Phi, psi and omega in degrees: 000323179297314180296319180298310181296317182293318182291320179293322181289320184266340183276167178217081182299330180300327178297326180279320184286317189250346184084163182213160180266190182275001185243017175087015179259134174271128183291141179079009183225159168278135188243153175266144181292148177250130183299129180091356179243096187295335182267008178271173177075026182265157178275108182251028184302321182267357181249093191257000186241146179263123182241129178263128185291341180226060189292338180271352182223048179294139176227158181246124179242118181055041178079009181230154180291132180271341182284145179283134178250140180232155171267125183233160181285327180204157179271143178291119183272349177236154182290135179251122187263332184229168177293333176298319178290325176296318178294318178296320178297320179294319181290326183279324187250345185074016180255110186265118185265000177256168181304146188303330184288349181255119181284153181302331181293338183259009181301323184258356185250331182288129180297332181266017183296331182298327180271345181260352181245166183295154179291133183268148353283150178276117183289153174295142183220165181219139181290130179251144185302331183288109179064011178056039182269147174280109184264123179297145185260349176287141186303316184292323179285323182299316182296312181293319180300311181296319182296313183287314187292312184285318181289342177287330179283144179283172186297322181297315181290327176297317179294315179295321177297320177297321179295315183289323179290335178254021185296324179293322178293319178298317178297318178297321178292326176294321176296320176299316178297323178296315179296318179295323179294319177297318178297322179292325176298315178297325178296317180290338178290334180241039187296137173221172179297322180296318179294323179295315178296322177295318178298315179299318180295318180295318179297317180298311180295319180297316179295315179297321181292315179296320177300315179297318180295319180296315179294323178295317178295322178298316178295319181295316181290323180295324181278351186245023179280082182270339181236134183278066178265142176297327179297319179293318178295320177297318180296317180295317179298316179294322177298318178298316178297316178300315183296317180295314180297317180296322179294315179297316179298320179297315180298317181295315181295322178296321177295316179295321178298319179293321182290320187263014186295334184276355180263011187297314185298312181293324178293322177296318177298321179295319178294326177293321175296321177298319178296325177293321177296323178291325180295335176289336179221073189297339181289355174299328181291344178272350181300321179298339181294311180288328176297315179296321179296317179294319179297315180296321178296317179294317180296322178297317177296320181296317179295321179298318178293322178298318178297321178294322177297320182289340182245012181294123181192159180254135181286134177230128181271129180249189182298142179081012179076013178282152183241129175238154183248120179271117182299141174270091188299323182299322181278322183294330182274011173276006181296335178296313176295324178296321177294322177299319179295328177297313182294314184294311183293321178297316177295325179296316180295316179294324179293326176298320177296317180299317180295317181295316180294316180298321178296320178293319179296317179296321180296321180286325182290312184273055178226109185281335183267099181291339179281344181232078182292162179302144182273117180048065183296327182291314179296322177296318179295320178295320180295319178294320178299312183291329184273326192235337194237020176293325176295323177298315180293319180296320179294315180296316180292328177293320179298320177298317181295319181298330179278320186287325182294311175299326178297315177295323179296319178296320178296321179294316179296319180298321179287321182293327182256029186301320184265000185241008185266149173271172179297324180294316180293323177298315180297318181295315180295320179293320179296316179296317179296319179295317179297316179293325178296314178297318179296321179297314179297316180295318182294323180298315178291321180295320180294318179299317178290326178294321177296320178295318178295324176296320178295328180281311188264332186079017180272169181283176193299309185296317178296318179295319179296320179295315180296317180295318179296321180294315181296315182290327177292327178291332181249022185297327184295331184259334188258327194298308187295313182291325178293319179298317181289325175298315176296326181293321178296318178295321177298322177297325175298319177295318180297321179297318178298315180296320180297313180295323178292318179297320178298316176298321178294321178299317180292324182283314184282342183294344180281348181247089187267342184232158176058022180207125176276081186279348178294325178292313174300325178295317177297319178297317179296320178296317179295317179295322179297317179294321180293322176296314178298321180294319181295330179275309186282344178293345175301317179294319178297315182294316178297318179297313180295317179294322180295317179293324178291320175298321178296317178296319177294323178296314178292332181285323186260344183231159180234006179085001179283165179302329179282331180227071180287156177287152172280336184293152178275180185293322181294317179292324177296322177295321178296320179297320179295318178295322178293323179291324178296327178292337177252006179059043176223144178263158180295328181293310180295323179294320180296319180290326184284337184266357181284129179251104185292334183269346183273179178273124180279133176284132180238157176302136182288142179275118183282132178213172179239169182294000000 
């Protein structure tokens, strides 16, 4: 809250979104006057474009642009050779290209007009989406303008500018990811072996195609670097990173697909059992909608605060009434903590969905009377979550964040010191990254099972994690392989959604090759697409994990005798028998062998309200 309030108070997102002149006015907005700056505080509602009076000879003085910038109603689309033409342009369009203190009637009469008006000839220009600047269209002016203007901005503002200029495309890609996720959910609802094989084939072709497009774009951009712009170098570097990551991911997934290809039949049966559990509580499929809505609301707030952090600065009046903004370094460098809040809060929201879904599944599973199903299991699970288990969810999401942030830091350090590392340091960094990656994967599965155990028992996080780990380890021979492949199939669905979204983003962003760091918006769109797909398809993962944990608890506490009948229905019992036959074990023997007389027995959770 402190960072949010401070950044909003000290930041000026409008300067980044709409551009500003040299006198402290934001273009396209009503402005408040700045003390000591007589030309500030003007109404620029109709003047939405930034025009540089010397766009062909921009210079940088002490790290700042020396040319005077003005807010104008429109950019001159034709070259203006004399002040008479500048005056005629002002009278015809209402766009004044001279300093505000000089009226259009005095453009040709004032002796000092040469210093108050743009340098002649004024090149034709066109408004570009990035910062709403009038970009000169002549080749010699365009190259110099882009080099000075873009390289003058720091990396953070270039990235933020790219995000804001491509915000409509990012929004469209998020909508595309939402539609693809809904289609993938419907696909998993009618899952068959043919659909699974089709999904695997589509993911394989999609990954190979995206890899090919990324490498082709990298080659095309590398061969087309005609202007030494930081944006072009950033785009090429990001393209190379995307291509390498996509290639490695494709190779790993192809190897996993080859290894797990023989588990398809059993995994399909498990997904069908999962669909039956969902059919008992069909409103589970609507849970991702509110999760997605909350995530989008949080991300919008997070981006708004990030923009404020990137533009936080104090106005300083210099000679001639010009206004410059001194960055507040202490506040701007809080983006690291802000990034930490993004990871933690996003994981917290997703964990709340997992807990709610697991509670509803447990309520439906531990119900012996099929004629009297639980009353509003989802609302009951949500009420228990909000009243009793928010600390459990916060602790679990924090542990995930604590692992992921150092992992990201190690990757950043490894990249920053790529050319300065010894063989020993490279080996050490890779080992640490590998260990953190394995720990992250293990914790994600452990947390999901811990949330399910909390929903069943109502115990706190550590106790639930211990009970879940004990139960699953006792039944690892029968559950692990089929559960892993079921999760892998769902993961392939997420990858397919992300691949199709990235391909759409590549086609959309490829049209903006200059003055825009479009690689950053593409990365953001890919991350958002995967998170949207994860929030929807994770319902199947959560139901699958909760169902297997309920099954393990059922086998642990019951033996199928008249005195201790199973909670599972006949279809699930048949699936367990088929799974046991694949491991040459029967449910009776397994149930007796997995009972731990000294441990805590998991019992159906008692549903209550606040």
